[in-house]
C-alpha positions in Angstrom: 0.0 0.0 0.0 1.3 3.4 -0.9 2.1 6.0 1.8 -0.8 8.3 0.8 -3.3 5.6 1.7 -2.1 5.7 5.3 -2.7 9.4 5.4 -6.2 9.0 4.0 -7.0 6.3 6.5 -5.7 8.4 9.4 -7.7 11.5 8.2 -10.8 9.4 7.9 -10.4 8.0 11.4 -9.9 11.6 12.8 -13.1 12.8 11.0 -15.1 9.9 12.4 -13.8 10.5 15.9 -14.5 14.2 15.6 -18.1 13.6 14.5 -18.6 11.1 17.3 -17.2 13.5 19.8 -19.3 16.4 18.5 -22.7 14.6 18.5 -21.9 12.4 21.4 -21.2 15.3 23.7 -24.5 16.9 22.7 -26.4 13.7 23.5 -24.5 13.3 26.8 -25.5 16.9 27.8 -29.1 16.2 26.9 -29.1 13.0 29.0 -27.4 14.8 31.9 -29.9 17.6 31.8 -32.8 15.2 32.0 -31.1 13.4 34.9 -30.6 16.7 36.7 -34.3 17.5 36.3 -35.3 14.1 37.6 -33.1 14.5 40.6 -34.6 17.9 41.3 -38.1 16.4 41.2 -37.1 13.4 43.4 -35.1 15.3 46.1 -36.7 18.8 45.9 -34.9 21.9 46.9 -31.7 21.6 48.9 -29.8 18.3 49.1 -27.6 19.4 46.2 -24.8 17.0 47.1 -27.3 14.1 47.1 -28.7 15.1 43.7 -25.2 15.7 42.3 -24.0 12.2 43.5 -27.1 10.5 42.1 -26.6 12.1 38.7 -22.9 11.4 38.7 -23.4 7.7 39.6 -26.1 7.3 36.9 -24.0 8.8 34.2 -20.9 6.9 35.2 -22.9 3.7 35.0 -24.3 4.6 31.6 -20.9 5.5 30.2 -19.2 2.5 31.9 -16.4 4.7 33.2 -15.2 5.7 29.7 -15.5 9.4 30.5 -13.4 10.8 33.3 -15.3 11.9 36.4 -13.9 15.4 36.1 -15.5 15.8 32.6 -18.8 14.4 34.0 -18.7 16.8 36.9 -18.3 19.8 34.5 -21.2 18.5 32.4 -23.4 18.1 35.5 -22.5 21.7 36.6 -23.4 22.9 33.1 -26.8 21.2 33.3 -27.5 22.6 36.8 -26.7 26.1 35.5 -29.0 25.6 32.5 -31.8 24.4 34.8 -31.4 27.3 37.2 -31.5 29.8 34.3 -34.6 28.2 32.8 -36.3 28.1 36.2 -35.5 31.8 36.8 -36.8 32.8 33.3 -40.0 30.8 33.9 -40.4 32.5 37.3 -40.0 36.0 35.8 -42.5 35.2 33.0 -45.0 34.0 35.5 -44.6 37.2 37.6 -45.0 39.3 34.5 -48.1 37.3 33.5 -49.6 37.7 36.9 -48.9 41.4 37.0 -50.7 41.9 33.7 -53.9 40.4 35.1 
């Protein structure tokens, strides 16, 4: 096999890995966000450490330890921030709606 085939194969592998990483991270974020919402419903307000640990354990089990805990923790923190922002926006819109009545 000529040398340029090796370059083509290596480039193809990198493209496939890039696409998997790009779409896989979006899916992981969606799953994490859903788990954060479920934990919020289950535990209610407070008990942040319990909710965090439950989500971390669930994601670790689903990914079979392939993704480092530090990466999972940052994704969970992203999901919590997203949830808080959406809750705050929802609360503001409800107050605005009630004030208009």
